[in-house]
N, C-alpha and C positions, 0 to 999 in steps of 0.2 A: 412718343411713347411709346408703342410697338420698340422698340433699337430699344430702348431705356432701359428694359425687365428684361431684357435675352441679357444684357450688360453690366447690368447687378448681379446678377447668380452668377454671373461667371468672375467677377470678383471675391463673391461669397466664395465659391472650387478653388480657384487659383489662393485664396488664406486656408482653405481647410487643408491642401496638397503642402504649402511651407508650415502650416504646425507640425503636419504628419513627420516629413524630412525633420527639422529642428528636435522633434519626444525623439526619431529612432537613434542622430550624434546624439542628442544628453544620455541613450541609454534608457530612456524611458516606454524604451517597447513594448506592445504587452502581448509580443505575439509567441506564443505556450512551444516550447521544447516539443522534442517527445523523445525520450532515452529511450533504445536499442536495444532490450538485454537479447543477450543472446545464448538460446538456450547448449546447455550440455551434447555431446555430437555423442553417441551410443551408438554402440554397432552394432550394424543387423544382424537376426537373429541368423543360426549354420544350420542349412538341413541335418539331420542326424547323420547321417552318411558320409560328409564334410569333417563336423566331430567327430569320429570314432576313426577320420585318418589321420585327424588332428592327436590326437592319443595314442596311436601308430610310432603314429615321426616323434611323438615323448615329450609333445607339449600341454603337457602336462597341468598347466593356472591355465595358458587361453581356453585349455580344452575340458578343465570346471567352467571358469564365467561364461562359456555359450553354451554349458549342456544346464545351467539354472536359466540363463536368458532362455532356454529348449525349451524349457520344462513350465518357466510361467506361460507357456504357451500352447503345451498339450501338456496338459497336468497327467494325465491318462498316459503317458507311452512308458509303458514296461521297457521295453528295451533300457531305453533311454534313464530311469529311474535305477538299472542295475547298476548300469554303465557308472553313474555316478557314486552308485553306493564302493561299485571297484575302487571307484578315485579316490577316495576318502576313508573308506574301511581300515585297521592293522591289519593288513594281510599272512603275515608271522600269528594273531592273532583268530583270522579269520578263516584259512588252511592248515591249521597243525603247527605247533614249531619241532617237529619231523621231519623229515626228509629223507632220502636218496635217491644219488647218485643220475646223472645220464648225461649222455655221450651226444651232440646232435650230429645228427644223420643226414643227409645230404634230402632237401623236400621238406626236410623239418623247418615250424614255427610255431610264433605260439599259439596260434589259434586252431593251429590243429595238434599243439601239446593240449591244448583247454580242450577239446572234441576230445581227442582216446581216454587222457586222463581224469580232465577234470569235467569230462561229459559233456562242457559246453563250448563251439568254439567263443564267444560269446566272452566266458570269463580272459580271455587274454591277455588283459592290462593289469589285472590282481596276480593274475600268474608271472607276467615283467617284474611288476613289481618286489613281485615274492625275491625274484633272483636279483633283486638293483638293481634293474634296465632301467635305465631313462633315454631307454631309445629300443620302443615296440617286435618296433619292427627291422629291426639288425639281430641276428640268428644265424650264427656262422657252423658251417659241421666244420665236427669237432670239439666243437665248447662241449665242456664242462656245466649243468643246468644244474636245478635241484628241483623236485618234482616229490612233493606234499603228502605222506604216507598218513592218512587219516581215516577212521573210522569214523567222523561223522560224514565225509565225503564235501562238494561245492559244494553243499546246500545253500551252508551258512555267508557264502555271497548273497543271496537275492534271497530275495522271500520266494512261495509256491510260485505264485502268481502272476510275479515277476520275469520267473524264471524265463528264458531260452532256452533253457539247456534242456536234457534228455535225462536228469537225474529222477525219481518219484518212489515215494513210502507205499509199500503195502497195508496191508491193516495188520493191526497189531505187529510191526515190524520196522524199524527205527534204520535198519540197512540201506540205504543209495539199492537201484533196480537200474542197469543200463539197461537203454534200447540201444536193440542193437543199428550198428550204425548206415546202414545203410535205406530200414524202415529212417530212419533221424530225419534222415535227406529228407525221403520224399516225404517226409509232414512235413521242415518248413521248406520245400516248395508249394505245397501244398497254402500254408500259410501264409508264403506269399503274395499266389494269386490271388488270395484273399482282398491282402489290403493294398493290392492292386484296383478289384474293383473298388472298393471304400476310395479308392482317391487318394493314396497312402504313399504314393510314389516311392518317396524317398526309402521306407520306412520297406516297401516291400524289395527294395531292393538289397537293402542293408543283410532281409532275411536270406533271398535267396544266398547272399555270400557266402551265409554262413550253412547254407543246406551245402552247397557247392570249395567250402572249406572241409569240409564231413566226405562228400565224393563228389571231384573237381569229372568224372565222367556220369554225373548222374544225366541222364534222359531228359533232356524236355518235358512237359503233359502236355502237350499240345502246343500248338504256333500262338498263342500267348505266353506265354511259356520263353519258346525258344525268339520270340524279337524281349522279354525283357533279360534273358541271358547274353543278350548282343547290343541292349543297351548298357549293363552291370562290365561289359568287359572293355565297350568304348570307353565306360566311365575307369579303368582301371589303366587302361593306356593312354590316356589325354591324362593321367596324372604322372602315373611315370615316364611322361615328354618333360614336362614341369620340372621333376625331379630330375632330369638329365638335364635339362639348358640349366639347374642349377650346380652338375658335374655333383649331387649328390647321385651317384653309380648304386653303390650296391643301394640301398633303397628301390632304386629305377628299375635294376634285374633285377629282384628279387619279387614287382610288379609285374614286370615283364614274364617270369617264371609260373605265379598264378592264374597271368591267361594264356598260356600255354596248355596248363594241366589241364585244363576245362577246355578250352582249344587247340591240340598242337598244328591247326590250318591256319593260325589267325597270323597274315604275313604284314600288317602294319609291326607289328613283338616280334616277330624271326628280326627282321628288318629294323629294329633301332637296337631291340637289343644285343646283335652285332655289332653296331655303333656306337652299343655303350661300354661293349666287353673291350671292341678296339678306345679307347680311349681308354679304359681306364690300366690296359696295358701299356700305352704311351704315355698316360701321367704317369707309372714309375717309374716309365728310364728318361725322368728327367730330373 
């Protein structure tokens, strides 16, 4: 009797397994299938400095997309808001249709010209678009461009709260008053240190870059500013190497020129710039 009971249980279990196999063969399996929903991949949010570099190279469409995505996470970033406005407004309507011709000199860039004539190096983008440029990083000596002549000044490109420029309105007067370049560069350097203290490293680098566009030989305001400057020069050099490897030699050389304008003894820039010039010469001979 003790043996019979287990055997009967085995028989029942065996029948159950056979029935389960028949059910699978006949397509009657009740196993629930799980449908995997593939989420659309979104591009990671880029740092503001990387977006600015992207726009400097003329990648306007991607830059606008990255700016809008960046602003969803940093809605209060005034420089980013100002940059987006420069990218989307009508340059002629914003800066005025009246202009004068200007012959590009050695060392000029859209950033330095924007600092000199619009009061804000960060306005390089709208000045480049004003001239129909598809690559603001390229500006050749001897080239003729147009500078806006407008009584309203560049204030139309940004609102006063968002502007990184030096244009201010005196009481009861609509004419812009320009801040002296050295004073502005010092102010921007102080702002970069404030941003650094707030943990906004990318914005701090951008602000210091604006200061050095105006006054390349600006003295660091203490060891923290010196360290931030070294970091900025390192980022310029790394971007120039990438451009060099892609054989975008003019853009790479322009970045190394910028590094050497700030620190003439920056040895990596001296070496790689010489290599880029040599490669450019060899390619012209092919």
